[in-house]
ZAMARGU-4260 file (C-alpha; in steps of 0.2 Angstrom, whole numbers, plus 5000, padded with zeros to 4 digits):
<rodrens>
0) 4935/4918/4909 | 4924/4933/4914 | 4921/4939/4931 | 4905/4929/4935 | 4914/4913/4929
5) 4929/4916/4941 | 4918/4921/4956 | 4908/4905/4953 | 4924/4895/4952 | 4930/4901/4968
10) 4913/4900/4978 | 4911/4882/4972 | 4928/4876/4978 | 4938/4890/4987 | 4952/4879/4992
15) 4954/4872/4975 | 4953/4889/4967 | 4967/4896/4978 | 4978/4880/4976 | 4977/4882/4957
20) 4983/4900/4959 | 4997/4895/4971 | 5003/4882/4959 | 5008/4896/4947 | 5022/4901/4959
25) 5039/4893/4962 | 5039/4883/4978 | 5054/4874/4986 | 5041/4863/4994 | 5023/4861/4988
30) 5010/4866/5001 | 5001/4851/5010 | 4984/4860/5007 | 4976/4877/5004 | 4970/4881/5021
35) 4973/4876/5039 | 4960/4881/5052 | 4960/4875/5070 | 4944/4884/5075 | 4953/4899/5082
40) 4954/4916/5075 | 4970/4912/5065 | 4970/4904/5048 | 4986/4898/5039 | 4986/4898/5020
45) 4997/4885/5011 | 5004/4876/5027 | 5019/4865/5024 | 5024/4875/5009 | 5041/4882/5008
50) 5044/4898/4996 | 5055/4913/4994 | 5048/4930/4988 | 5063/4937/4980 | 5065/4921/4970
55) 5048/4922/4963 | 5050/4941/4959 | 5067/4939/4951 | 5075/4922/4948 | 5060/4914/4940
60) 5061/4927/4926 | 5079/4924/4923 | 5076/4906/4922 | 5062/4909/4909 | 5074/4919/4898
65) 5067/4936/4902 | 5083/4943/4911 | 5085/4957/4899 | 5066/4963/4901 | 5064/4979/4910
70) 5060/4977/4928 | 5061/4994/4935 | 5061/5012/4929 | 5068/5026/4940 | 5064/5044/4938
75) 5070/5058/4950 | 5067/5075/4942 | 5075/5085/4956 | 5092/5076/4955 | 5090/5073/4936
80) 5093/5055/4938 | 5084/5042/4926 | 5089/5024/4926 | 5082/5007/4919 | 5085/4991/4928
85) 5083/4974/4918 | 5077/4959/4928 | 5095/4953/4928 | 5103/4969/4934 | 5090/4970/4948
90) 5093/4952/4953 | 5112/4955/4953 | 5110/4970/4964 | 5098/4961/4976 | 5110/4946/4977
95) 5125/4958/4981 | 5116/4967/4994 | 5109/4952/5002 | 5127/4945/5003 | 5132/4962/5012
100) 5117/4960/5024 | 5122/4942/5027 | 5139/4948/5033 | 5132/4957/5047 | 5126/4940/5055
105) 5108/4943/5056 | 5098/4929/5064 | 5082/4922/5056 | 5071/4929/5069 | 5078/4947/5068
110) 5070/4961/5059 | 5076/4975/5047 | 5069/4992/5047 | 5070/5002/5030 | 5068/5021/5030
115) 5072/5027/5013 | 5066/5038/4999 | 5058/5032/4983 | 5074/5025/4975 | 5079/5009/4967
120) 5089/5004/4982 | 5073/5004/4993 | 5066/4990/4981 | 5084/4981/4982 | 5083/4982/5001
125) 5066/4974/5002 | 5070/4960/4991 | 5087/4957/4999 | 5078/4955/5015 | 5066/4943/5007
130) 5080/4933/4999 | 5088/4930/5016 | 5071/4926/5024 | 5072/4942/5035 | 5056/4951/5040
135) 5057/4969/5035 | 5047/4985/5040 | 5047/5000/5028 | 5043/5016/5036 | 5039/5031/5025
140) 5051/5045/5026 | 5037/5058/5030 | 5034/5053/5048 | 5039/5064/5062 | 5052/5060/5076
145) 5040/5052/5088 | 5033/5040/5075 | 5050/5034/5070 | 5055/5032/5088 | 5039/5021/5091
150) 5042/5011/5075 | 5060/5007/5081 | 5054/5002/5098 | 5040/4991/5092 | 5050/4982/5077
155) 5066/4981/5087 | 5077/4980/5071 | 5094/4973/5072 | 5099/4984/5057 | 5091/5000/5050
160) 5093/5004/5031 | 5092/5022/5027 | 5099/5036/5016 | 5107/5053/5019 | 5091/5061/5012
165) 5078/5061/4999 | 5065/5071/4990 | 5047/5068/4996 | 5042/5084/4987 | 5051/5098/4978
170) 5064/5101/4992 | 5077/5089/4999 | 5075/5082/5016 | 5090/5077/5026 | 5087/5062/5037
175) 5101/5061/5050 | 5093/5074/5062 | 5077/5065/5062 | 5086/5049/5065 | 5097/5055/5079
180) 5082/5063/5088 | 5072/5047/5086 | 5086/5035/5092 | 5090/5047/5107 | 5072/5044/5113
185) 5070/5026/5108 | 5073/5012/5121 | 5079/5000/5107 | 5097/5001/5100 | 5100/4994/5083
190) 5117/4986/5080 | 5120/4996/5064 | 5113/5009/5052 | 5117/5006/5034 | 5117/5023/5025
195) 5116/5026/5006 | 5125/5043/5004 | 5115/5054/4992 | 5125/5071/4990 | 5111/5079/4980
200) 5099/5076/4995 | 5110/5079/5009 | 5125/5072/5019 | 5126/5059/5033 | 5140/5061/5046
205) 5144/5043/5051 | 5144/5038/5069 | 5159/5026/5072 | 5154/5009/5077 | 5136/5011/5072
210) 5135/5018/5054 | 5140/5008/5039 | 5141/5015/5021 | 5130/5006/5009 | 5142/5005/4994
215) 5157/5000/5005 | 5147/4987/5013 | 5142/4979/4997 | 5159/4981/4989 | 5168/4973/5003
220) 5156/4959/5006 | 5165/4942/5009 | 5149/4932/5004 | 5146/4926/4987 | 5128/4929/4982
225) 5117/4919/4994 | 5104/4908/4987 | 5086/4911/4991 | 5082/4905/5008 | 5066/4895/5008
230) 5054/4900/5022 | 5037/4893/5027 | 5022/4900/5017 | 5016/4907/5034 | 5033/4916/5037
235) 5030/4935/5040 | 5037/4943/5024 | 5035/4961/5032 | 5026/4971/5045 | 5018/4987/5039
240) 5012/5000/5052 | 4995/5008/5049 | 4995/5027/5049 | 4981/5029/5061 | 4981/5039/5077
245) 4981/5025/5090 | 4992/5027/5105 | 5002/5012/5101 | 5010/5007/5085 | 5000/4994/5075
250) 5009/4983/5063 | 5000/4973/5050 | 5009/4956/5048 | 5009/4948/5031 | 5013/4931/5026
255) 5024/4925/5011 | 5015/4912/5001 | 4997/4918/5003 | 5003/4936/4999 | 5012/4932/4983
260) 4997/4921/4977 | 4985/4934/4980 | 4996/4948/4972 | 4999/4938/4956 | 4980/4935/4954
265) 4976/4953/4958 | 4989/4960/4946 | 4983/4950/4932 | 4965/4949/4934 | 4960/4965/4943
270) 4973/4977/4935 | 4975/4968/4919 | 4994/4968/4920 | 5004/4956/4910 | 5022/4952/4909
275) 5031/4966/4900 | 5017/4979/4904 | 5023/4995/4912 | 5013/4996/4929 | 5015/5013/4938
280) 5008/5013/4956 | 5010/5031/4961 | 5015/5027/4979 | 5030/5027/4990 | 5036/5009/4992
285) 5032/5011/5011 | 5013/5013/5009 | 5003/4997/5006 | 5000/5002/4988 | 5019/5002/4986
290) 5022/4986/4995 | 5009/4977/4985 | 5010/4984/4968 | 5026/4995/4966 | 5036/4980/4972
295) 5029/4963/4975 | 5014/4963/4964 | 5022/4970/4948 | 5038/4960/4949 | 5030/4943/4953
300) 5020/4946/4937 | 5035/4950/4927 | 5029/4968/4923 | 5039/4984/4923 | 5037/4995/4939
305) 5040/5014/4940 | 5049/5021/4955 | 5047/5040/4955 | 5055/5051/4968 | 5044/5065/4974
310) 5026/5068/4972 | 5022/5069/4953 | 5010/5084/4956 | 5023/5095/4963 | 5040/5088/4959
315) 5042/5098/4949 | 5023/5101/4944 | 5008/5092/4938 | 5015/5091/4920 | 5026/5077/4927
320) 5011/5065/4927 | 5007/5064/4908 | 5026/5065/4905 | 5030/5049/4914 | 5015/5040/4906
325) 5020/5045/4889 | 5039/5044/4891 | 5038/5026/4898 | 5023/5020/4890 | 5013/5016/4906
330) 5000/5003/4903 | 4991/5004/4919 | 4991/5018/4932 | 4986/5016/4950 | 4984/5033/4959
335) 4973/5042/4972 | 4958/5054/4970 | 4968/5068/4979 | 4981/5067/4966 | 4969/5069/4952
340) 4960/5084/4960 | 4977/5093/4961 | 4981/5088/4943 | 4964/5094/4937 | 4966/5111/4946
345) 4983/5114/4939 | 4981/5107/4921 | 4979/5119/4907 | 4976/5105/4894 | 4961/5094/4893
350) 4970/5082/4882 | 4988/5081/4887 | 4994/5067/4876 | 4991/5075/4859 | 4986/5066/4843
355) 4995/5050/4848 | 4984/5047/4862 | 4988/5039/4879 | 4996/5022/4881 | 4985/5019/4896
360) 4973/5005/4896 | 4965/5010/4913 | 4967/5021/4928 | 4964/5013/4945 | 4959/5024/4960
365) 4961/5020/4979 | 4964/5027/4996 | 4948/5038/4998 | 4931/5041/4991 | 4930/5047/4973
370) 4916/5059/4968 | 4908/5054/4951 | 4912/5071/4944 | 4931/5067/4946 | 4929/5051/4937
375) 4920/5059/4923 | 4935/5071/4921 | 4948/5058/4923 | 4942/5046/4909 | 4943/5059/4895
380) 4959/5067/4902 | 4969/5051/4902 | 4959/5043/4887 | 4955/5027/4896 | 4943/5018/4908
385) 4943/5024/4926 | 4941/5010/4940 | 4937/5014/4958 | 4941/5000/4970 | 4941/4998/4989
390) 4953/4990/5000 | 4963/4993/5016 | 4981/4992/5023 | 4975/4976/5032 | 4969/4967/5016
395) 4984/4970/5005 | 4974/4969/4989 | 4957/4975/4983 | 4941/4969/4992 | 4930/4975/4978
400) 4934/4982/4961 | 4930/4981/4943 | 4942/4969/4935 | 4951/4975/4919 | 4958/4957/4917
405) 4941/4949/4917 | 4931/4961/4907 | 4924/4977/4915 | 4907/4976/4922 | 4894/4990/4919
410) 4900/5005/4930 | 4888/5012/4944 | 4895/5029/4948 | 4899/5029/4967 | 4900/5011/4969
415) 4917/5001/4970 | 4909/4987/4960 | 4908/4969/4965 | 4917/4960/4979 | 4931/4950/4972
420) 4934/4931/4974 | 4940/4927/4991 | 4929/4940/5000 | 4912/4935/5007 | 4906/4953/5010
425) 4891/4954/5022 | 4882/4969/5028 | 4877/4968/5047 | 4867/4978/5059 | 4872/4983/5076
430) 4868/4966/5083 | 4877/4956/5069 | 4861/4951/5059 | 4863/4952/5040 | 4854/4966/5031
435) 4845/4965/5015 | 4851/4973/4999 | 4850/4992/5000 | 4851/4994/5019 | 4866/5002/5026
440) 4876/4994/5040 | 4893/4988/5045 | 4903/4981/5031 | 4911/4964/5036 | 4920/4950/5028
445) 4915/4932/5033 | 4930/4922/5039 | 4942/4916/5033 | 4950/4931/5025 | 4958/4926/5008
450) 4976/4924/5005 | 4986/4940/5006 | 4977/4948/5020 | 4985/4951/5037 | 4987/4936/5048
455) 4989/4945/5064 | 4997/4961/5071 | 5015/4961/5075 | 5018/4953/5092 | 5000/4956/5097
460) 4988/4942/5093 | 4976/4948/5107 | 4975/4965/5100 | 4972/4958/5082 | 4957/4948/5088
465) 4951/4963/5099 | 4952/4975/5085 | 4945/4966/5070 | 4936/4950/5076 | 4927/4954/5092
470) 4913/4965/5086 | 4905/4952/5074 | 4910/4934/5078 | 4915/4925/5063 | 4918/4941/5053
475) 4932/4953/5050 | 4926/4970/5054 | 4931/4983/5041 | 4925/4998/5052 | 4917/5004/5036
480) 4898/5007/5033 | 4890/5004/5017 | 4877/4993/5008 | 4876/4980/4994 | 4863/4983/4981
485) 4852/4971/4972 | 4865/4967/4959 | 4878/4964/4972 | 4888/4980/4969 | 4896/4987/4985
490) 4893/5005/4991 | 4905/5012/5004 | 4898/5026/5014 | 4913/5030/5026 | 4921/5025/5042
495) 4911/5019/5057 | 4924/5024/5070 | 4919/5034/5085 | 4925/5052/5083 | 4929/5063/5098
500) 4915/5076/5098 | 4927/5089/5105 | 4939/5087/5090 | 4926/5085/5077 | 4910/5094/5083
505) 4902/5094/5066 | 4904/5084/5050 | 4899/5092/5034 | 4888/5081/5023 | 4895/5072/5008
510) 4884/5082/4996 | 4891/5099/5003 | 4909/5093/5001 | 4906/5087/4983 | 4897/5104/4979
515) 4912/5114/4986 | 4924/5104/4975 | 4915/5109/4960 | 4922/5127/4962 | 4936/5129/4950
520) 4947/5137/4964 | 4945/5124/4977 | 4953/5107/4975 | 4958/5105/4994 | 4948/5108/5010
525) 4961/5114/5022 | 4958/5109/5040 | 4963/5121/5054 | 4964/5119/5072 | 4957/5133/5083
530) 4959/5137/5101 | 4946/5131/5114 | 4948/5142/5129 | 4936/5132/5140 | 4948/5117/5138
535) 4964/5127/5139 | 4972/5119/5124 | 4973/5120/5105 | 4963/5106/5096 | 4973/5097/5083
540) 4964/5095/5067 | 4959/5077/5064 | 4968/5066/5052 | 4959/5063/5035 | 4948/5049/5036
545) 4950/5036/5023 | 4941/5019/5019 | 4955/5012/5008 | 4974/5009/5010 | 4989/5020/5014
550) 4981/5034/5025 | 4967/5025/5034 | 4967/5029/5053 | 4961/5016/5066 | 4952/5023/5081
555) 4946/5012/5095 | 4932/5001/5089 | 4916/5002/5099 | 4902/4991/5094 | 4884/4997/5094
560) 4888/5014/5088 | 4887/5018/5069 | 4894/5035/5066 | 4897/5037/5047 | 4912/5047/5042
565) 4908/5052/5024 | 4924/5054/5013 | 4941/5059/5016 | 4943/5077/5018 | 4936/5086/5033
570) 4932/5105/5029 | 4929/5111/5047 | 4936/5128/5042 | 4937/5131/5023 | 4944/5146/5016
575) 4947/5151/4998 | 4963/5160/4998 | 4963/5164/4980 | 4952/5179/4973 | 4935/5175/4967
</rodrens>
């Protein structure tokens, strides 16, 4: 089926469409219906259904005779480690670690916080929690002490899973000093920290009575491998904190059945990934891209996922990117425009794959706006189509995209293509009135949101409704500005958040930023704080503004103000440090 056929199928019978997608999963109990809505702001997908995420990511492939297929490839250039996990091996390690966690006596309503580098054990930890029906929260290892403290206090984990250190870039980071400082400031006290010792990245000195060794705990587990614990479809699989600058932590809560349903459909139809394909999402598992497509989306589809420790553009250098693609036969790559800008700035070769060509079928981009010139460079460099798409941490999977698995539509440079089945995107003015094609306004999604999107914020239903639903009743407010054209293509202009004028006194136009990026020496626009003596303080540079997942901040929503923030890099004070 082509895109128009699938979207028509969905729009004609949305419930029936998603029921058919859900039927492709393995359920302990079949859902009673597709959607339950009681007139409130909260919708429940596949009520009555019982399911287990780890079973659908692992056990089903063993049952289908695919246990020896490759599930995960690990590459850590700074440690020299390379490893391959079959579905059977990954299953066995998840089952063993789930038994070790079960020994700790966690209750069904307790949470587990995961603070680990991009290593296979992070995936094992996530799936082990899912196997036991425990809600997990993965925190990326680049956060400062105060952020980790706040995450601990908000999630209130019974157990924290961590490592002695890791490589977020070319240099090792030792995690214990960060943890000790965060826990000293936190009000909540976890019962245990389970630590994966990694001597190459640093040592962890155990605290008696609190800290447990990962390998010892697994080796001495008294539990036989626990069977997957069925949970309601609406059970929170995980909470994921957005990376914004709000004063309180804000954790997107994702259900289980709806999320798996949406991810399998998106992996196959949007990204064109099939069982056996190598799908590399260039993202730490702690970001939404990593949750959705490094871990759950790739594995529920039966594909091979790549876990790379460090940033492939500086660990050790940008040549790592084409090396990974060629060495492991990557079929589909999902990365960011910022990464591609850095590769372009540092790459001496226009065709890095030689006469054999690239194994890639497509490169997908997300997390920020992409200038047409970068897309023009990326296609020939990687030797395949380049697809921009738009989504958010909250949605968990793309809102709008060209679909490799449904036949690519004509490309309109600068557009993120058509809204996907499940999303009724509407452009509204300040008063909530629909705008005609071509007119810019607030980008909203008519409720209900499709499966896979956030169901609420962790322990904060009121804030969920206030943040996302209050401004435009009956709609989810994306806090982005944009328009739909006459062909139904979506164009995202930027954020509509109200920016503090003292922090951001001027915003350079998109055309100016794109012109500056054309200079061969400039591939980043550094942001510098400067002292404002009249305020008696040093202004902090604003966080980069993004309209897609992973780094998207969320300022307080204020209706009736449409301030467009165009693009992701704010060059308030740009300097070229290299000689012209």
